DSSP file (Angstrom, degrees, kcal/mol; ACC not computed):
  #  RESIDUE AA STRUCTURE BP1 BP2  ACC     N-H-->O    O-->H-N    N-H-->O    O-->H-N    TCO  KAPPA ALPHA  PHI   PSI    X-CA   Y-CA   Z-CA
    1    1 A M              0   0    0      0, 0.0     3,-0.1     0, 0.0    60,-0.0   0.000 360.0 360.0 360.0 108.6  100.0  103.7  104.6
    2    2 A T        +     0   0    0      1,-0.1     2,-0.3     2,-0.0    59,-0.0   0.794 360.0  25.6 -93.0 -30.7   96.5  104.2  105.9
    3    3 A S  S    S-     0   0    0     58,-0.0    -1,-0.1     0, 0.0     0, 0.0  -0.921  81.1-102.6-134.9 160.6   94.4  102.0  103.7
    4    4 A S        -     0   0    0     -2,-0.3     3,-0.1    -3,-0.1    58,-0.1  -0.715  42.2-131.4 -82.5 121.1   94.7   98.9  101.6
    5    5 A P        -     0   0    0      0, 0.0     2,-0.3     0, 0.0    -1,-0.0  -0.322  27.1 -96.7 -71.7 155.1   94.8   99.9   97.9
    6    6 A M        -     0   0    0      1,-0.1     0, 0.0    -2,-0.0     0, 0.0  -0.558  45.4-117.8 -68.9 129.3   92.7   98.2   95.4
    7    7 A L        -     0   0    0     -2,-0.3     2,-0.1     1,-0.1    -1,-0.1  -0.488  23.6-119.0 -71.6 133.6   94.7   95.4   93.8
    8    8 A P        -     0   0    0      0, 0.0     2,-0.3     0, 0.0    -1,-0.1  -0.434  40.6-176.9 -65.6 147.6   95.3   95.8   90.0
    9    9 A R        -     0   0    0     -2,-0.1     2,-0.5    30,-0.0    27,-0.0  -0.992  31.8-109.2-148.5 156.1   93.9   92.9   88.1
   10   10 A I        +     0   0    0     -2,-0.3    26,-0.1    22,-0.3     3,-0.1  -0.731  31.9 173.3 -84.3 125.7   93.7   91.5   84.6
   11   11 A V        +     0   0    0     -2,-0.5     2,-0.3     1,-0.3    -1,-0.1   0.552  65.8  27.8-110.6 -13.0   90.1   91.9   83.3
   12   12 A E        -     0   0    0     20,-0.1     2,-0.7     0, 0.0    -1,-0.3  -0.982  63.7-141.7-151.1 136.9   90.7   90.8   79.7
   13   13 A V        +     0   0    0     -2,-0.3     3,-0.2     1,-0.2    19,-0.1  -0.888  24.0 173.6 -97.8 112.9   93.1   88.5   77.9
   14   14 A I  S    S+     0   0    0     -2,-0.7     2,-0.3     1,-0.2    -1,-0.2   0.899  74.6   4.7 -87.9 -45.6   93.9   90.2   74.6
   15   15 A D    >   -     0   0    0      1,-0.1     3,-1.9     2,-0.0    -1,-0.2  -0.737  59.3-175.4-144.6  91.0   96.7   87.9   73.3
   16   16 A A  G >  S+     0   0    0      1,-0.3     3,-2.0    -2,-0.3    -1,-0.1   0.675  75.5  82.2 -62.6 -16.9   97.4   84.8   75.4
   17   17 A G  G 3  S+     0   0    0      1,-0.3    -1,-0.3    -3,-0.1     4,-0.0   0.668  89.6  53.1 -62.4 -15.6  100.3   84.0   73.2
   18   18 A H  G <  S+     0   0    0     -3,-1.9    -1,-0.3     2,-0.1    -2,-0.2   0.357  85.9 110.4-100.5   4.2  102.4   86.5   75.1
   19   19 A A  S <  S-     0   0    0     -3,-2.0     5,-0.1     1,-0.1    16,-0.0  -0.390  85.7 -83.4 -75.1 155.8  101.6   84.9   78.5
   20   20 A P    >   -     0   0    0      0, 0.0     3,-2.1     0, 0.0     4,-0.3  -0.351  38.1-125.6 -57.7 137.7  104.3   83.1   80.5
   21   21 A L  G >  S+     0   0    0      1,-0.3     3,-1.6     2,-0.2    -2,-0.1   0.809 105.6  67.3 -58.2 -31.9  104.6   79.5   79.3
   22   22 A S  G 3  S+     0   0    0      1,-0.3    -1,-0.3     0, 0.0    -3,-0.0   0.631  91.8  63.7 -66.4 -11.4  104.1   78.2   82.8
   23   23 A L  G <  S+     0   0    0     -3,-2.1     2,-0.3     2,-0.0     8,-0.3   0.550  80.5  98.4 -90.1  -7.6  100.5   79.5   82.8
   24   24 A F    <   -     0   0    0     -3,-1.6     6,-0.2    -4,-0.3     2,-0.0  -0.607  64.6-140.6 -86.0 139.6   99.2   77.3   80.0
   25   25 A D    >   -     0   0    0      4,-2.8     3,-2.2    -2,-0.3    -1,-0.1  -0.190  42.0 -81.5 -84.2-175.2   97.3   74.1   80.7
   26   26 A E  T 3  S+     0   0    0      1,-0.3    -1,-0.1     2,-0.1    -2,-0.1   0.691 131.8  52.8 -64.5 -17.9   97.7   70.8   78.8
   27   27 A R  T 3  S-     0   0    0      2,-0.1    -1,-0.3     0, 0.0     3,-0.1   0.350 121.3-105.7 -96.6   4.9   95.3   72.2   76.1
   28   28 A G  S <  S+     0   0    0     -3,-2.2     2,-0.3     1,-0.3    -2,-0.1   0.736  78.0 129.5  80.6  22.9   97.4   75.3   75.6
   29   29 A R        -     0   0    0     -6,-0.0    -4,-2.8     2,-0.0     2,-0.3  -0.785  34.7-172.7-110.8 153.9   94.9   77.6   77.4
   30   30 A T        -     0   0    0     -2,-0.3     2,-0.3    -6,-0.2    -6,-0.1  -0.890  12.0-144.2-133.6 168.4   95.4   80.2   80.1
   31   31 A S     >  -     0   0    0     -2,-0.3     4,-2.4    -8,-0.3     5,-0.2  -0.864  28.3-111.7-132.7 165.0   92.8   82.2   82.1
   32   32 A K  H  > S+     0   0    0     -2,-0.3     4,-2.8     1,-0.2   -22,-0.3   0.885 119.0  56.3 -60.3 -38.4   92.4   85.6   83.7
   33   33 A R  H  > S+     0   0    0      2,-0.2     4,-2.2     1,-0.2    -1,-0.2   0.931 108.6  45.3 -60.5 -46.3   92.6   83.9   87.1
   34   34 A D  H  > S+     0   0    0      2,-0.2     4,-2.3     1,-0.2    -1,-0.2   0.904 114.0  49.1 -64.0 -41.9   95.9   82.3   86.3
   35   35 A L  H  X S+     0   0    0     -4,-2.4     4,-2.7     2,-0.2    -2,-0.2   0.900 110.8  50.2 -65.1 -40.6   97.3   85.6   84.9
   36   36 A N  H  X S+     0   0    0     -4,-2.8     4,-2.5     2,-0.2    -2,-0.2   0.901 110.1  50.3 -64.5 -40.5   96.1   87.5   88.0
   37   37 A Y  H  X S+     0   0    0     -4,-2.2     4,-1.2    -5,-0.2    -2,-0.2   0.942 112.6  46.9 -61.2 -47.1   97.7   85.0   90.3
   38   38 A W  H  < S+     0   0    0     -4,-2.3     3,-0.4     1,-0.2    -2,-0.2   0.917 112.1  50.5 -60.3 -45.4  101.0   85.3   88.4
   39   39 A W  H >< S+     0   0    0     -4,-2.7     3,-1.8     1,-0.2     4,-0.4   0.911 106.3  54.3 -62.5 -43.6  100.8   89.1   88.3
   40   40 A R  H >< S+     0   0    0     -4,-2.5     3,-0.5     1,-0.3    -1,-0.2   0.795 108.2  51.3 -61.4 -27.6  100.2   89.4   92.1
   41   41 A H  T 3< S+     0   0    0     -4,-1.2    -1,-0.3    -3,-0.4    -2,-0.2   0.313  90.9  77.0 -95.7   9.6  103.3   87.3   92.7
   42   42 A R  T <  S+     0   0    0     -3,-1.8    -1,-0.2    -4,-0.1    -2,-0.2   0.648  76.9  95.8 -86.1 -17.6  105.6   89.5   90.5
   43   43 A A  S <  S-     0   0    0     -3,-0.5    21,-0.1    -4,-0.4     3,-0.1  -0.279  91.1 -92.1 -74.4 158.5  105.9   92.2   93.2
   44   44 A I        -     0   0    0     19,-0.3    19,-0.2     1,-0.1    -1,-0.1  -0.493  55.3-100.4 -62.2 133.5  108.7   92.5   95.7
   45   45 A P    >   -     0   0    0      0, 0.0     3,-2.0     0, 0.0    -1,-0.1  -0.330  22.1-129.3 -59.7 139.0  107.6   90.6   98.8
   46   46 A A  T 3  S+     0   0    0      1,-0.3     6,-0.2    -3,-0.1     5,-0.1   0.717 107.6  62.8 -62.0 -20.3  106.3   93.0  101.5
   47   47 A S  T 3  S+     0   0    0      4,-0.1    -1,-0.3     2,-0.1     3,-0.1   0.546  76.2 120.0 -82.4  -7.2  108.6   91.3  104.0
   48   48 A R  S X  S-     0   0    0     -3,-2.0     3,-1.8     1,-0.1     4,-0.3  -0.308  76.9 -98.2 -61.9 138.5  111.7   92.4  102.0
   49   49 A E  T 3  S+     0   0    0      1,-0.3    -1,-0.1     2,-0.1    -2,-0.1  -0.309 104.1   7.4 -58.5 136.3  114.1   94.6  104.0
   50   50 A Q  T 3> S+     0   0    0     -3,-0.1     4,-2.2     1,-0.1    -1,-0.3   0.492  87.6 125.5  72.0   7.1  113.7   98.3  103.4
   51   51 A V  H <> S+     0   0    0     -3,-1.8     4,-2.6     1,-0.2     5,-0.2   0.889  71.4  52.9 -66.9 -36.7  110.5   97.9  101.3
   52   52 A E  H  > S+     0   0    0     -4,-0.3     4,-2.4     1,-0.2    -1,-0.2   0.917 110.1  48.8 -62.1 -41.9  108.5  100.3  103.4
   53   53 A R  H  > S+     0   0    0      2,-0.2     4,-2.7     1,-0.2    -2,-0.2   0.913 110.7  50.7 -63.4 -43.6  111.2  102.9  103.0
   54   54 A L  H  X S+     0   0    0     -4,-2.2     4,-2.1     2,-0.2    -2,-0.2   0.942 111.8  46.7 -58.9 -49.5  111.2  102.4   99.3
   55   55 A L  H  X>S+     0   0    0     -4,-2.6     5,-2.6     1,-0.2     4,-0.7   0.895 112.5  50.4 -62.2 -40.4  107.5  102.7   99.0
   56   56 A E  H ><5S+     0   0    0     -4,-2.4     3,-0.8    -5,-0.2    -1,-0.2   0.934 110.4  49.0 -63.2 -46.3  107.5  105.8  101.2
   57   57 A N  H 3<5S+     0   0    0     -4,-2.7    -1,-0.2     1,-0.2    -2,-0.2   0.849 116.7  42.1 -62.3 -35.3  110.2  107.5   99.1
   58   58 A L  H 3<5S-     0   0    0     -4,-2.1    -1,-0.2    -5,-0.2    -2,-0.2   0.489 109.0-125.1 -89.5  -4.1  108.4  106.7   95.8
   59   59 A R  T <<5 +     0   0    0     -3,-0.8     2,-0.3    -4,-0.7    -3,-0.2   0.931  60.9 143.6  57.2  49.3  105.0  107.7   97.4
   60   60 A L      < -     0   0    0     -5,-2.6    -1,-0.2    -6,-0.1    -2,-0.1  -0.845  50.0-145.3-116.5 154.9  103.5  104.3   96.5
   61   61 A D  S    S+     0   0    0     -2,-0.3     2,-0.3     1,-0.2    -1,-0.1   0.710  76.2   6.9 -91.8 -23.1  100.9  102.3   98.4
   62   62 A S     >  -     0   0    0     -7,-0.1     4,-1.5     1,-0.1    -1,-0.2  -0.982  66.9-111.7-155.6 162.9  102.1   98.8   97.6
   63   63 A T  H  > S+     0   0    0     -2,-0.3     4,-2.2     1,-0.2   -19,-0.3   0.763 117.1  60.9 -69.9 -24.3  104.8   96.7   95.9
   64   64 A L  H  > S+     0   0    0      2,-0.2     4,-2.5     1,-0.2    -1,-0.2   0.892 102.4  51.0 -66.4 -38.8  102.2   95.8   93.3
   65   65 A E  H  > S+     0   0    0      2,-0.2     4,-2.3     1,-0.2    -2,-0.2   0.894 108.7  52.0 -64.3 -38.5  101.8   99.4   92.4
   66   66 A L  H  X S+     0   0    0     -4,-1.5     4,-1.0     2,-0.2    -2,-0.2   0.925 110.1  48.4 -61.6 -45.2  105.6   99.6   92.0
   67   67 A A  H  <>S+     0   0    0     -4,-2.2     5,-3.5     1,-0.2     3,-0.5   0.908 111.4  50.3 -61.5 -42.2  105.5   96.5   89.7
   68   68 A E  H ><5S+     0   0    0     -4,-2.5     3,-1.6     1,-0.2    -1,-0.2   0.903 107.7  52.3 -65.2 -40.8  102.7   98.1   87.6
   69   69 A R  H 3<5S+     0   0    0     -4,-2.3    -1,-0.2     1,-0.3    -2,-0.2   0.704 110.3  50.1 -68.9 -18.0  104.6  101.4   87.3
   70   70 A N  T ><5S-     0   0    0     -4,-1.0     3,-2.1    -3,-0.5    -1,-0.3   0.043 119.6-108.7-106.9  23.8  107.6   99.5   86.0
   71   71 A F  T < 5 -     0   0    0     -3,-1.6    -3,-0.2     1,-0.3    -2,-0.1   0.733  65.6 -70.3  58.0  25.1  105.6   97.5   83.5
   72   72 A G  T 3 <S+     0   0    0     -5,-3.5    -1,-0.3     1,-0.2    -4,-0.1   0.624  88.3 158.1  71.9  12.8  106.0   94.3   85.6
   73   73 A L    <   -     0   0    0     -3,-2.1     2,-0.3    -6,-0.3    -1,-0.2  -0.422  16.7-176.5 -73.6 145.7  109.7   94.1   84.7
   74   74 A S    >   -     0   0    0     -2,-0.1     3,-1.5    -3,-0.1   -31,-0.0  -0.999  34.8-134.3-142.9 141.7  111.9   92.2   87.1
   75   75 A L  T 3  S+     0   0    0     -2,-0.3    -1,-0.1     1,-0.3    -2,-0.0   0.667 107.6  58.9 -68.5 -13.9  115.6   91.6   87.2
   76   76 A S  T 3  S+     0   0    0      2,-0.0    -1,-0.3    -3,-0.0    -3,-0.0   0.324  75.8 131.6 -97.3   8.8  114.9   87.9   87.8
   77   77 A D    <   -     0   0    0     -3,-1.5    -4,-0.0     1,-0.1     0, 0.0  -0.292  38.5-167.5 -62.0 144.5  112.9   87.4   84.6
   78   78 A R              0   0    0      1,-0.0    -1,-0.1     0, 0.0    -3,-0.0   0.338 360.0 360.0-115.1   3.2  113.9   84.3   82.6
   79   79 A Y              0   0    0    -59,-0.0    -2,-0.1     0, 0.0    -1,-0.0   0.346 360.0 360.0-139.4 360.0  112.0   85.1   79.4
């Protein structure tokens, strides 16, 4: 991995009703900033054992790219 890839980010909220409930404030609103923070933390931690090998085998630059290619799905999802 020679360079730091551009981080994917949310630029528009189309239907906030599908956002994770934990992202809504007391008025029932969420923001692009909150969604971007949540998205960045969905990836496998870079410190995870064997993650470099996984990324190399899949020819990916980051665990965020891996999450994006898998539609952000995670085995630890609760909703």
